[in-house]
N, C-alpha and C positions, 0 to 999 in steps of 0.2 A: 505493498501499499503504499502510496505517494505522501506525504504531507507537507502543509504550509502553514508558517508562520506568517503570519499580519502584523506587519505596524502601520498603526494611525493614530493620528493626533485630536481628532474632531468628533464627529458625532458619528461617523462610523456607518455609515448608509452602505461605500463602498463595500464595507468590510462586513456589512447582514448579508450584501446580496452573493457575496463569495458566501460566505459559509452555508448560504440557502441552497445555491447553486449548485454543491457538493454534500449534500446533507444523507441522501441518500444513495451517494454513490461510492461500492465499496472498494474504490479503485486510487480514490484521493478523501484525504480527511484535512483537514481544519485543525493542525492539535493547541495552535493559542492564537491571541490577538496579545499583543505587550505596544504599551501605550505611552506616551511621554506627559500627561499631564492624568493630575491626579481626579482630577474633575469634567474628565472627559465624557462622551455619549453615549461612545462607544463602550465604558465598561459595562453600562446598564445596558445597550443590546446584548454581551455577552452572559448578561447573567441570564436575561429572559431566555435566551438561546442557548445555554448550557455546553457555554464553549468558554475553558480558563482562560483569564488575563491578568495579565502583570505590569503594575508600573512598573518606572524607573526614574531615574534622575541621568542629569547631566553627566555628575561624577560617573554613576554606575556608564553608562554611554560613550560617553569623551576620555573621560581620566583613567579607569580599570578594564578589568576584564571582567567585571559584573554581570554586562549583556552579551557577550562571548560567550561564557561558560552560559547561562540558561539559554541561550540558541541553541550551541552545541549539545547541550542536553535533551535537547526537542527533535536534535537531529533532524532537522526542515531540508527536505529536496528543492523547496524556491521556498522564500522570502520575497514577501508582497506587500510594498509598499502601496497604503491605499489613503490617502491625506495625511500622508506623515511626511512633518516638514522641517526637521532638522538632518543637516547632512552628513551623511553613511561615514564612519572614521575610516581609514585605511585602513588600520587594524583590524574590522569587522569585512573589509571587502576582499584583505588576504585570506581569512576563513572560508569566505562562501565564496569565492571567484566566480564569476558568471552566474549567479545563483541568487541573485537581489534584482527586483523589476520595481518600475514605478509604471504608475499614469501620473501624466500629466495635461491640464486642461484645453491643450491648445498644438495647431501642428509643428511642431518640433521642428526647425530651430526658433521660430518662433516664438516668442514670447517665453523665452527659457529664461533658466538663470536665477540667480538669488532677490529671493523678494517675490520674483514673481510666481504667483499661485491664489487661486483662488476669485475672487470678483476683481483682483489686481492685472488679472490675464483677462478674462470678458470684458470691462474697462477699457483695457489696451485695444481688444479688438474692435471694439466699439469706435474707440477715437480715432482708430486710422481707419474707417468706415473700411473694412475686410468684407469681402462678399461671402466669405464661408471660414469658416472654423472647423475647432473639431479636438479631437486624444489622439496621443501617443503614448503609447505602452515601448518601454525602451527598458535594456539591464542600466544598473544603476553602477556607475564609473565614480573617480575620484574627486569630478565638478560635477553640479549642480546642472541637471536636464542634459549629460552631454552623450551617455551612453549610448551603446547602439540602438537604433530603431530596430523593434518586433514589428511593431505592425501601426499604423494610422487609419484613421477614420472621418470620414467632414461632415458638415452640413452645416447648408445656406444659413448665411445670416442677412435677416430683412433689413432695408433704411428705416424702418419702425421699429427695432429690438432695441431694450436697452440692454445693458449688464446684464439683468437676473433672469431675462427671457433669452437672452442668450446661453445664460448659463446654466438652464432648463434644457435644453437642446442639450449641452455638451453632458449634464450627470445622462439621459438615457441613452446616448452613446456608451460615457461611464457604465450604464449599467448593461447596455447588450451585448459586449464584448469582452470586457475584461475576465471574466470569467471565463468565458471561450476558447479565451487567448491563451490566459494560464494551463487549462484542459489542453487545449493541445500541447504547449511546453510540456507538458508531464507525463503524457502520454506516446509521446511522438513518436517512442520505441514500440508503441505497438504495446505496449503494456494496458 
């Protein structure tokens, strides 16, 4: 059985969508969700969905091996960033090379990099009058949003769209595609 560990910082809607997608799949299991926020709504979702959840602070993540030890004990086949905003330390990348993926709410390389997340991305799409936007699922490397692209999906942006309506279109793409891409990555060998 393939194991997923999800890292999330916020509400956890993508985490819940991934958990629900694999709920009845005997080949894939979401082992745990880790968060860097004590009061993140994802913790409530995990409790309701009966998925183990762990909180960690900056020291455990960046200045010690705390999170690495926890992840190693969980033995994930894939670490999935779902709204997780901290930069992944090189030490973690070295332990799990090419096993950490992220979803970004734009068509990278547009609107990527430090500080570009959530509504900031959608407002940039609006401010630049882009006719389309979308999602990018990519491997994580030592730079924000610069890892190899795995998958992109697009949606049209109407002149009447605002940042909120753009966000809703992007969320729909995330919910539709993120679990399927994870499944394809994990089961690519016909497992």
